[in-house]
N, C-alpha and C positions, 0 to 999 in steps of 0.2 A: 835787296835787288830781286825783282821778279824774273823768271825765265820762261820764255815761250819757245817750244821746240817744234813749232809748225814748219811746214815746208819753206815758206818764204814770208818774212814779215810784211813786205810790201804787198804781196798777194793777199794776205789775210786782212790787212788794213783796207785794201781796195774792196774786198768782199764786204767788209763792215760798212764802208761808205755806201756801196751799192744797196745794202740791206737797210740803210737808214739808221744804223746804230750810232754812227759818228759823222761829223762833217769832214769835208776835205781838209779844212784848216787844221782840225784836230789830228787827222791822219798824218799830215805833213809834220806837225810838231812831234808826234809820237815817234815817227820814223827817225827823226834826228836824235832821239834819246837812246836808240838801239845801237848796240855794237854787235856786229855779226862775226862769228868765230869760224875758223877753218873747219871745225868739227860739224858745222851745219846748225849749231845751236846759236841762239841770240840771247843777249841780256839787255835789260833796259835799266837805265840809271834814272831813278825817280827824281833825283835832285835837278835834273835837266828840264823837268816839266813843271808848268804852272798848275795851280789848283784845279782849274777846269780841265786841263789836259790830263791830269791824273784821274779825274772822274771819268773822262772819255776812255782812258786805258782800262779802267775797271769795267766799264760797259763792254768793251771789246773782249776782255778776258771772260766775263760772265757769258757773253754771247757764244764764244768759242766753246766754253764748257758745256753749254746746253746743246750744242750741235753734235757732241760726241755720242 
């Protein structure tokens, strides 16, 4: 299970869509795979994603990492 501790999953996914990293459809599918926790962290359940959606998530993670 991957963990992204960014401010908001939906905000980061929208930024990735705006930057052309992923499509809106991929962002919607990825958002459904996330569980947000009271601590502010989120975890994604890869088993909820199809192959192309996993590839889109990898692109988002790589893009976020390059932005740091």
